[in-house]
N, C-alpha and C positions, 0 to 999 in steps of 0.2 A: 142254828148257827154252830158250826164246829169250831172250837178254839184249840189252837195248838199250844202245847206246853212250852214254856221258855226253854231255850237250849242251853242256858247257863244257870248256875245256882244263885240267881239274883232276881228279885222282882221289883221293878221301879214302881213308884207311887204316883198318884195324881194323873196328869195328862202326859206322862213321860214314856219314852221308849229307849232301849239300849241297842246301839248298832256296832257293828264290826267294820272298821274302815279298811280300805285296801292297804296292803303292805307297801312300804317304801323300799325300792330296790337298793341294795347296798353297793351295787356295781353298775356301771353304765353298759350299754349294749356293746361298746368296743372293749370292755374289760377293765376300765379304769375304776379303782376302788374309791368311793366317795368318802370325804372327811366327815367326822362327827358333826361338824357345823353344817355341812351341806345336808346331811341326813335330817338334822333337826329342822332346818329351814323347809325342807320338802314336807316333813311331817306336819309342820305348822300350816302349810299351804294346801294340804290335802283337801280336795273337794271332789265332787262327782258322786259316784254310786257308793252306797253303804248297805250292808246286809243287816236286817233286823234280827236280833237274837233274843230279845226279851221285850214284853209289852205289859203295861199296867192293865188292871182290870177295867179302868175307865176309858181306855182307847179302843175305839170300834172301827177306825178307818184303815188301819194296817194290821197285819198279823205277822207272827214269827215266820221268817223265811222270805218275806217280801224284800225287794230291793228298792230303796228310797233315794231321793236326791236331797240331802240336807243343806240348809243355808249355811251352816257352820259345823264345827266339830262337837259342840256341847261340852260337857264336863267329863273329864277322864275318870273312869271307874275301873279299879283293879279287882278282878274276880279270878280266883285260882291262878294268880300270877300272870294273867293275860289282861292287856289293856283294851277296854271297850270305851264307848262314849255314850253318855246318857244325855238325852235332849228332850225338850218340850216338843209336842206335836206341832206347835206353831212354827218351829224351825225346820219343818219338813216341807219342801217345795212341791214334791210330787212322788208318785209311786211309778216305778218302771214295770210295765207289763210285758211278759214274754211275747215276742212277735209271733204272729200266726201267718203261716204261708197262705197266700191267696190261691185258691184252687179254681181254675177256670175250666168249665166243661167244654170240651171240644166237640164240634158237630161231627156226627158220624159220616 
């Protein structure tokens, strides 16, 4: 099994992973700048996909670079002045696999 090195200078312990959540846009599509309160509310409600940036040695089901769907955000971890989220593997609902295009052989 090939293991990838953590992409950040941090190694979680136990059954934990560290993820990078998607950014919250500071401006709406129509150009309206969001207030700090709106940004905080959106950041607190973030869900969906998150990129795995660090994995403990005990975790075997996901690897660095995987995209996961977390149940929540986990605990905020600041590494090199960047905010990441550490969570238990039990808080991961699933792993998103890249889609493969179906190739159908056409009769000659």
